[in-house]
Every structure is written in structure tokens, then in C-alpha cells.
BAMIRO-748855 format. One record per residue: x, y, z of N, C-alpha, C, O in turn. Coordinates in steps of 0.05 Angstrom, whole numbers. Example, Ala and Ser with C-alpha at 12.3 -4.5 7.8 and 13.67 -1.06 7.14 Angstrom:
REM residues 2
<atom><n_x>264</n_x><n_y>-114</n_y><n_z>156</n_z><ca_x>246</ca_x><ca_y>-90</ca_y><ca_z>156</ca_z><c_x>264</c_x><c_y>-66</c_y><c_z>156</c_z><o_x>285</o_x><o_y>-66</o_y><o_z>169</o_z></atom>
<atom><n_x>257</n_x><n_y>-45</n_y><n_z>142</n_z><ca_x>273</ca_x><ca_y>-21</ca_y><ca_z>143</ca_z><c_x>258</c_x><c_y>1</c_y><c_z>157</c_z><o_x>268</o_x><o_y>23</o_y><o_z>161</o_z></atom>
END
This chain:
REM residues 68
<atom><n_x>16</n_x><n_y>-24</n_y><n_z>0</n_z><ca_x>0</ca_x><ca_y>0</ca_y><ca_z>0</ca_z><c_x>17</c_x><c_y>25</c_y><c_z>0</c_z><o_x>11</o_x><o_y>44</o_y><o_z>-14</o_z></atom>
<atom><n_x>39</n_x><n_y>25</n_y><n_z>16</n_z><ca_x>56</ca_x><ca_y>48</ca_y><ca_z>17</ca_z><c_x>69</c_x><c_y>54</c_y><c_z>-10</c_z><o_x>73</o_x><o_y>77</o_y><o_z>-17</o_z></atom>
<atom><n_x>76</n_x><n_y>34</n_y><n_z>-25</n_z><ca_x>88</ca_x><ca_y>37</ca_y><ca_z>-51</ca_z><c_x>69</c_x><c_y>51</c_y><c_z>-70</c_z><o_x>77</o_x><o_y>69</o_y><o_z>-85</o_z></atom>
<atom><n_x>43</n_x><n_y>44</n_y><n_z>-68</n_z><ca_x>23</ca_x><ca_y>57</ca_y><ca_z>-85</ca_z><c_x>21</c_x><c_y>87</c_y><c_z>-78</c_z><o_x>18</o_x><o_y>103</o_y><o_z>-96</o_z></atom>
<atom><n_x>22</n_x><n_y>94</n_y><n_z>-53</n_z><ca_x>21</ca_x><ca_y>122</ca_y><ca_z>-45</ca_z><c_x>45</c_x><c_y>137</c_y><c_z>-56</c_z><o_x>42</o_x><o_y>159</o_y><o_z>-66</o_z></atom>
<atom><n_x>68</n_x><n_y>125</n_y><n_z>-53</n_z><ca_x>93</ca_x><ca_y>138</ca_y><ca_z>-64</ca_z><c_x>91</c_x><c_y>141</c_y><c_z>-94</c_z><o_x>98</o_x><o_y>162</o_y><o_z>-105</o_z></atom>
<atom><n_x>80</n_x><n_y>121</n_y><n_z>-108</n_z><ca_x>77</ca_x><ca_y>123</ca_y><ca_z>-137</ca_z><c_x>58</c_x><c_y>145</c_y><c_z>-144</c_z><o_x>63</o_x><o_y>160</o_y><o_z>-163</o_z></atom>
<atom><n_x>36</n_x><n_y>147</n_y><n_z>-129</n_z><ca_x>17</ca_x><ca_y>169</ca_y><ca_z>-134</ca_z><c_x>29</c_x><c_y>196</c_y><c_z>-130</c_z><o_x>25</o_x><o_y>214</o_y><o_z>-146</o_z></atom>
<atom><n_x>45</n_x><n_y>199</n_y><n_z>-109</n_z><ca_x>58</ca_x><ca_y>225</ca_y><ca_z>-103</ca_z><c_x>78</c_x><c_y>231</c_y><c_z>-125</c_z><o_x>81</o_x><o_y>254</o_y><o_z>-134</o_z></atom>
<atom><n_x>92</n_x><n_y>211</n_y><n_z>-135</n_z><ca_x>111</ca_x><ca_y>214</ca_y><ca_z>-156</ca_z><c_x>97</c_x><c_y>223</c_y><c_z>-182</c_z><o_x>107</o_x><o_y>242</o_y><o_z>-195</o_z></atom>
<atom><n_x>75</n_x><n_y>211</n_y><n_z>-188</n_z><ca_x>60</ca_x><ca_y>219</ca_y><ca_z>-212</ca_z><c_x>50</c_x><c_y>248</c_y><c_z>-210</c_z><o_x>51</o_x><o_y>263</o_y><o_z>-229</o_z></atom>
<atom><n_x>41</n_x><n_y>255</n_y><n_z>-186</n_z><ca_x>31</ca_x><ca_y>283</ca_y><ca_z>-182</ca_z><c_x>55</c_x><c_y>302</c_y><c_z>-186</c_z><o_x>52</o_x><o_y>323</o_y><o_z>-199</o_z></atom>
<atom><n_x>78</n_x><n_y>296</n_y><n_z>-174</n_z><ca_x>101</ca_x><ca_y>313</ca_y><ca_z>-176</ca_z><c_x>110</c_x><c_y>316</c_y><c_z>-205</c_z><o_x>117</o_x><o_y>337</o_y><o_z>-214</o_z></atom>
<atom><n_x>110</n_x><n_y>294</n_y><n_z>-220</n_z><ca_x>117</ca_x><ca_y>294</ca_y><ca_z>-248</ca_z><c_x>98</c_x><c_y>312</c_y><c_z>-264</c_z><o_x>107</o_x><o_y>328</o_y><o_z>-281</o_z></atom>
<atom><n_x>72</n_x><n_y>309</n_y><n_z>-258</n_z><ca_x>52</ca_x><ca_y>326</ca_y><ca_z>-271</ca_z><c_x>57</c_x><c_y>355</c_y><c_z>-265</c_z><o_x>55</o_x><o_y>372</o_y><o_z>-283</o_z></atom>
<atom><n_x>62</n_x><n_y>362</n_y><n_z>-240</n_z><ca_x>67</ca_x><ca_y>390</ca_y><ca_z>-232</ca_z><c_x>92</c_x><c_y>400</c_y><c_z>-247</c_z><o_x>91</o_x><o_y>423</o_y><o_z>-257</o_z></atom>
<atom><n_x>113</n_x><n_y>385</n_y><n_z>-247</n_z><ca_x>137</ca_x><ca_y>394</ca_y><ca_z>-260</ca_z><c_x>134</c_x><c_y>398</c_y><c_z>-290</c_z><o_x>145</o_x><o_y>416</o_y><o_z>-302</o_z></atom>
<atom><n_x>118</n_x><n_y>380</n_y><n_z>-303</n_z><ca_x>113</ca_x><ca_y>383</ca_y><ca_z>-332</ca_z><c_x>97</c_x><c_y>408</c_y><c_z>-337</c_z><o_x>102</o_x><o_y>423</o_y><o_z>-356</o_z></atom>
<atom><n_x>77</n_x><n_y>414</n_y><n_z>-320</n_z><ca_x>62</ca_x><ca_y>439</ca_y><ca_z>-323</ca_z><c_x>79</c_x><c_y>463</c_y><c_z>-319</c_z><o_x>76</o_x><o_y>483</o_y><o_z>-333</o_z></atom>
<atom><n_x>97</n_x><n_y>462</n_y><n_z>-299</n_z><ca_x>115</ca_x><ca_y>484</ca_y><ca_z>-294</ca_z><c_x>133</c_x><c_y>489</c_y><c_z>-318</c_z><o_x>138</o_x><o_y>512</o_y><o_z>-325</o_z></atom>
<atom><n_x>143</n_x><n_y>467</n_y><n_z>-330</n_z><ca_x>160</ca_x><ca_y>470</ca_y><ca_z>-353</ca_z><c_x>146</c_x><c_y>484</c_y><c_z>-376</c_z><o_x>157</o_x><o_y>502</o_y><o_z>-389</o_z></atom>
<atom><n_x>120</n_x><n_y>477</n_y><n_z>-380</n_z><ca_x>105</ca_x><ca_y>490</ca_y><ca_z>-401</ca_z><c_x>100</c_x><c_y>520</c_y><c_z>-395</c_z><o_x>103</o_x><o_y>537</o_y><o_z>-413</o_z></atom>
<atom><n_x>94</n_x><n_y>526</n_y><n_z>-370</n_z><ca_x>90</ca_x><ca_y>554</ca_y><ca_z>-362</ca_z><c_x>115</c_x><c_y>570</c_y><c_z>-365</c_z><o_x>114</o_x><o_y>593</o_y><o_z>-374</o_z></atom>
<atom><n_x>138</n_x><n_y>559</n_y><n_z>-357</n_z><ca_x>163</ca_x><ca_y>573</ca_y><ca_z>-360</ca_z><c_x>169</c_x><c_y>578</c_y><c_z>-389</c_z><o_x>178</o_x><o_y>600</o_y><o_z>-396</o_z></atom>
<atom><n_x>165</n_x><n_y>558</n_y><n_z>-406</n_z><ca_x>169</ca_x><ca_y>561</ca_y><ca_z>-435</ca_z><c_x>152</c_x><c_y>583</c_y><c_z>-446</c_z><o_x>161</o_x><o_y>599</o_y><o_z>-462</o_z></atom>
<atom><n_x>127</n_x><n_y>584</n_y><n_z>-438</n_z><ca_x>108</ca_x><ca_y>604</ca_y><ca_z>-447</ca_z><c_x>117</c_x><c_y>632</c_y><c_z>-438</c_z><o_x>116</o_x><o_y>651</o_y><o_z>-453</o_z></atom>
<atom><n_x>126</n_x><n_y>634</n_y><n_z>-413</n_z><ca_x>136</ca_x><ca_y>659</ca_y><ca_z>-403</ca_z><c_x>160</c_x><c_y>669</c_y><c_z>-418</c_z><o_x>163</o_x><o_y>693</o_y><o_z>-424</o_z></atom>
<atom><n_x>178</n_x><n_y>651</n_y><n_z>-424</n_z><ca_x>202</ca_x><ca_y>658</ca_y><ca_z>-440</ca_z><c_x>195</c_x><c_y>668</c_y><c_z>-468</c_z><o_x>207</o_x><o_y>687</o_y><o_z>-478</o_z></atom>
<atom><n_x>176</n_x><n_y>655</n_y><n_z>-480</n_z><ca_x>167</ca_x><ca_y>663</ca_y><ca_z>-507</ca_z><c_x>155</c_x><c_y>691</c_y><c_z>-505</c_z><o_x>159</o_x><o_y>708</o_y><o_z>-523</o_z></atom>
<atom><n_x>139</n_x><n_y>696</n_y><n_z>-484</n_z><ca_x>127</ca_x><ca_y>723</ca_y><ca_z>-481</ca_z><c_x>148</c_x><c_y>744</c_y><c_z>-477</c_z><o_x>146</o_x><o_y>765</o_y><o_z>-489</o_z></atom>
<atom><n_x>168</n_x><n_y>738</n_y><n_z>-461</n_z><ca_x>190</ca_x><ca_y>757</ca_y><ca_z>-457</ca_z><c_x>204</c_x><c_y>763</c_y><c_z>-483</c_z><o_x>211</o_x><o_y>785</o_y><o_z>-489</o_z></atom>
<atom><n_x>209</n_x><n_y>742</n_y><n_z>-498</n_z><ca_x>223</ca_x><ca_y>744</ca_y><ca_z>-524</ca_z><c_x>207</c_x><c_y>763</c_y><c_z>-543</c_z><o_x>219</o_x><o_y>780</o_y><o_z>-555</o_z></atom>
<atom><n_x>181</n_x><n_y>758</n_y><n_z>-545</n_z><ca_x>164</ca_x><ca_y>775</ca_y><ca_z>-562</ca_z><c_x>164</c_x><c_y>804</c_y><c_z>-553</c_z><o_x>167</o_x><o_y>822</o_y><o_z>-568</o_z></atom>
<atom><n_x>161</n_x><n_y>807</n_y><n_z>-527</n_z><ca_x>159</ca_x><ca_y>834</ca_y><ca_z>-516</ca_z><c_x>185</c_x><c_y>850</c_y><c_z>-518</c_z><o_x>185</o_x><o_y>874</o_y><o_z>-517</o_z></atom>
<atom><n_x>207</n_x><n_y>836</n_y><n_z>-520</n_z><ca_x>233</ca_x><ca_y>849</ca_y><ca_z>-522</ca_z><c_x>240</c_x><c_y>855</c_y><c_z>-551</c_z><o_x>261</o_x><o_y>867</o_y><o_z>-556</o_z></atom>
<atom><n_x>224</n_x><n_y>846</n_y><n_z>-570</n_z><ca_x>230</ca_x><ca_y>850</ca_y><ca_z>-599</ca_z><c_x>211</c_x><c_y>872</c_y><c_z>-610</c_z><o_x>188</o_x><o_y>867</o_y><o_z>-615</o_z></atom>
<atom><n_x>222</n_x><n_y>896</n_y><n_z>-612</n_z><ca_x>206</ca_x><ca_y>919</ca_y><ca_z>-621</ca_z><c_x>192</c_x><c_y>914</c_y><c_z>-648</c_z><o_x>169</o_x><o_y>921</o_y><o_z>-652</o_z></atom>
<atom><n_x>206</n_x><n_y>902</n_y><n_z>-666</n_z><ca_x>195</ca_x><ca_y>897</ca_y><ca_z>-693</ca_z><c_x>171</c_x><c_y>879</c_y><c_z>-692</c_z><o_x>151</o_x><o_y>883</o_y><o_z>-705</o_z></atom>
<atom><n_x>173</n_x><n_y>858</n_y><n_z>-675</n_z><ca_x>151</ca_x><ca_y>839</ca_y><ca_z>-672</ca_z><c_x>127</c_x><c_y>853</c_y><c_z>-660</c_z><o_x>104</o_x><o_y>850</o_y><o_z>-669</o_z></atom>
<atom><n_x>132</n_x><n_y>869</n_y><n_z>-639</n_z><ca_x>110</ca_x><ca_y>884</ca_y><ca_z>-626</ca_z><c_x>96</c_x><c_y>903</c_y><c_z>-646</c_z><o_x>72</o_x><o_y>905</o_y><o_z>-646</o_z></atom>
<atom><n_x>112</n_x><n_y>917</n_y><n_z>-662</n_z><ca_x>101</ca_x><ca_y>935</ca_y><ca_z>-682</ca_z><c_x>84</c_x><c_y>920</c_y><c_z>-702</c_z><o_x>63</o_x><o_y>929</o_y><o_z>-711</o_z></atom>
<atom><n_x>93</n_x><n_y>896</n_y><n_z>-710</n_z><ca_x>78</ca_x><ca_y>880</ca_y><ca_z>-729</ca_z><c_x>51</c_x><c_y>871</c_y><c_z>-717</c_z><o_x>31</o_x><o_y>871</o_y><o_z>-731</o_z></atom>
<atom><n_x>52</n_x><n_y>864</n_y><n_z>-692</n_z><ca_x>27</ca_x><ca_y>856</ca_y><ca_z>-678</ca_z><c_x>8</c_x><c_y>879</c_y><c_z>-677</c_z><o_x>-16</o_x><o_y>876</o_y><o_z>-682</o_z></atom>
<atom><n_x>18</n_x><n_y>903</n_y><n_z>-670</n_z><ca_x>1</ca_x><ca_y>926</ca_y><ca_z>-669</ca_z><c_x>-11</c_x><c_y>933</c_y><c_z>-696</c_z><o_x>-34</o_x><o_y>940</o_y><o_z>-697</o_z></atom>
<atom><n_x>5</n_x><n_y>931</n_y><n_z>-717</n_z><ca_x>-6</ca_x><ca_y>936</ca_y><ca_z>-744</ca_z><c_x>-28</c_x><c_y>916</c_y><c_z>-751</c_z><o_x>-48</o_x><o_y>923</o_y><o_z>-762</o_z></atom>
<atom><n_x>-24</n_x><n_y>891</n_y><n_z>-744</n_z><ca_x>-44</ca_x><ca_y>870</ca_y><ca_z>-749</ca_z><c_x>-69</c_x><c_y>875</c_y><c_z>-734</c_z><o_x>-91</o_x><o_y>872</o_y><o_z>-745</o_z></atom>
<atom><n_x>-67</n_x><n_y>883</n_y><n_z>-709</n_z><ca_x>-91</ca_x><ca_y>889</ca_y><ca_z>-693</ca_z><c_x>-105</c_x><c_y>914</c_y><c_z>-704</c_z><o_x>-130</o_x><o_y>914</o_y><o_z>-704</o_z></atom>
<atom><n_x>-90</n_x><n_y>934</n_y><n_z>-713</n_z><ca_x>-103</ca_x><ca_y>957</ca_y><ca_z>-726</ca_z><c_x>-118</c_x><c_y>949</c_y><c_z>-751</c_z><o_x>-140</o_x><o_y>959</o_y><o_z>-756</o_z></atom>
<atom><n_x>-106</n_x><n_y>931</n_y><n_z>-767</n_z><ca_x>-119</ca_x><ca_y>921</ca_y><ca_z>-791</ca_z><c_x>-146</c_x><c_y>908</c_y><c_z>-784</c_z><o_x>-166</o_x><o_y>912</o_y><o_z>-798</o_z></atom>
<atom><n_x>-146</n_x><n_y>892</n_y><n_z>-763</n_z><ca_x>-170</ca_x><ca_y>879</ca_y><ca_z>-755</ca_z><c_x>-191</c_x><c_y>899</c_y><c_z>-746</c_z><o_x>-214</o_x><o_y>898</o_y><o_z>-755</o_z></atom>
<atom><n_x>-183</n_x><n_y>918</n_y><n_z>-729</n_z><ca_x>-202</ca_x><ca_y>938</ca_y><ca_z>-719</ca_z><c_x>-214</c_x><c_y>955</c_y><c_z>-742</c_z><o_x>-237</o_x><o_y>962</o_y><o_z>-741</o_z></atom>
<atom><n_x>-198</n_x><n_y>960</n_y><n_z>-762</n_z><ca_x>-206</ca_x><ca_y>978</ca_y><ca_z>-784</ca_z><c_x>-218</c_x><c_y>962</c_y><c_z>-808</c_z><o_x>-223</o_x><o_y>974</o_y><o_z>-829</o_z></atom>
<atom><n_x>-223</n_x><n_y>936</n_y><n_z>-804</n_z><ca_x>-236</ca_x><ca_y>921</ca_y><ca_z>-824</ca_z><c_x>-219</c_x><c_y>913</c_y><c_z>-848</c_z><o_x>-230</o_x><o_y>906</o_y><o_z>-869</o_z></atom>
<atom><n_x>-193</n_x><n_y>913</n_y><n_z>-845</n_z><ca_x>-175</ca_x><ca_y>906</ca_y><ca_z>-867</ca_z><c_x>-166</c_x><c_y>877</c_y><c_z>-865</c_z><o_x>-145</o_x><o_y>870</o_y><o_z>-876</o_z></atom>
<atom><n_x>-182</n_x><n_y>861</n_y><n_z>-852</n_z><ca_x>-175</ca_x><ca_y>833</ca_y><ca_z>-849</ca_z><c_x>-199</c_x><c_y>816</c_y><c_z>-856</c_z><o_x>-222</o_x><o_y>826</o_y><o_z>-857</o_z></atom>
<atom><n_x>-195</n_x><n_y>791</n_y><n_z>-862</n_z><ca_x>-217</ca_x><ca_y>773</ca_y><ca_z>-868</ca_z><c_x>-213</c_x><c_y>746</c_y><c_z>-854</c_z><o_x>-191</o_x><o_y>740</o_y><o_z>-845</o_z></atom>
<atom><n_x>-233</n_x><n_y>731</n_y><n_z>-853</n_z><ca_x>-232</ca_x><ca_y>705</ca_y><ca_z>-839</ca_z><c_x>-214</c_x><c_y>686</c_y><c_z>-855</c_z><o_x>-210</o_x><o_y>689</o_y><o_z>-879</o_z></atom>
<atom><n_x>-205</n_x><n_y>665</n_y><n_z>-841</n_z><ca_x>-188</ca_x><ca_y>645</ca_y><ca_z>-854</ca_z><c_x>-205</c_x><c_y>630</c_y><c_z>-875</c_z><o_x>-195</o_x><o_y>624</o_y><o_z>-897</o_z></atom>
<atom><n_x>-230</n_x><n_y>625</n_y><n_z>-869</n_z><ca_x>-248</ca_x><ca_y>612</ca_y><ca_z>-889</ca_z><c_x>-250</c_x><c_y>629</c_y><c_z>-914</c_z><o_x>-250</o_x><o_y>618</o_y><o_z>-936</o_z></atom>
<atom><n_x>-253</n_x><n_y>655</n_y><n_z>-911</n_z><ca_x>-255</ca_x><ca_y>673</ca_y><ca_z>-934</ca_z><c_x>-229</c_x><c_y>672</c_y><c_z>-950</c_z><o_x>-230</o_x><o_y>672</o_y><o_z>-975</o_z></atom>
<atom><n_x>-207</n_x><n_y>671</n_y><n_z>-937</n_z><ca_x>-181</ca_x><ca_y>669</ca_y><ca_z>-950</ca_z><c_x>-179</c_x><c_y>644</c_y><c_z>-967</c_z><o_x>-171</o_x><o_y>644</o_y><o_z>-990</o_z></atom>
<atom><n_x>-187</n_x><n_y>621</n_y><n_z>-954</n_z><ca_x>-186</ca_x><ca_y>596</ca_y><ca_z>-968</ca_z><c_x>-204</c_x><c_y>595</c_y><c_z>-993</c_z><o_x>-196</o_x><o_y>585</o_y><o_z>-1014</o_z></atom>
<atom><n_x>-227</n_x><n_y>607</n_y><n_z>-990</n_z><ca_x>-246</ca_x><ca_y>608</ca_y><ca_z>-1013</ca_z><c_x>-233</c_x><c_y>624</c_y><c_z>-1036</c_z><o_x>-235</o_x><o_y>617</o_y><o_z>-1059</o_z></atom>
<atom><n_x>-221</n_x><n_y>647</n_y><n_z>-1029</n_z><ca_x>-208</ca_x><ca_y>664</ca_y><ca_z>-1049</ca_z><c_x>-185</c_x><c_y>649</c_y><c_z>-1063</c_z><o_x>-179</o_x><o_y>656</o_y><o_z>-1086</o_z></atom>
<atom><n_x>-173</n_x><n_y>630</n_y><n_z>-1050</n_z><ca_x>-151</ca_x><ca_y>615</ca_y><ca_z>-1061</ca_z><c_x>-162</c_x><c_y>590</c_y><c_z>-1076</c_z><o_x>-146</o_x><o_y>575</o_y><o_z>-1087</o_z></atom>
<atom><n_x>-188</n_x><n_y>586</n_y><n_z>-1076</n_z><ca_x>-200</ca_x><ca_y>563</ca_y><ca_z>-1088</ca_z><c_x>-196</c_x><c_y>537</c_y><c_z>-1072</c_z><o_x>-197</o_x><o_y>515</o_y><o_z>-1082</o_z></atom>
<atom><n_x>-192</n_x><n_y>541</n_y><n_z>-1046</n_z><ca_x>-187</ca_x><ca_y>518</ca_y><ca_z>-1029</ca_z><c_x>-210</c_x><c_y>511</c_y><c_z>-1010</c_z><o_x>-208</o_x><o_y>492</o_y><o_z>-994</o_z></atom>
<atom><n_x>-231</n_x><n_y>527</n_y><n_z>-1011</n_z><ca_x>-252</ca_x><ca_y>523</ca_y><ca_z>-991</ca_z><c_x>-279</c_x><c_y>522</c_y><c_z>-1002</c_z><o_x>-298</o_x><o_y>519</o_y><o_z>-986</o_z></atom>
END
């Protein structure tokens, strides 16, 4: 019975560590994007395009390409 409890605790710890690894990776990617002025400016231009109606849905794009 004690072995089962230890195994369960080990599984929980592995799960926690895997989730932490994903969160740290995500945080590092966010820092990378935020530290790149060119990338941030591109994102801002894209958001402005969406707000001002200069964007279309992916489905619309596919149809225009004859793929949808």
C-alpha cells in the first residue's frame, strides 16, 4: 500500500513539473516577443488592420484561393 502512495505522489510531482516546464516556456516566449520591437510593431499593425476592417476570416481566404 505504501508503494502505491509513493507512486501516486511521484505521478503528481511529475505532472506538476511538466506543467511548470510549459508555463516557464510560455513565459520565456512572451518575454522574447515583448523584447522585440519589430515583432510588437507587427502585432500592433495587425490588430489595427482587424479593428479597421482590413482583415478577413481564414475561411474567406481559403475560398479566395480556391481551397474552400
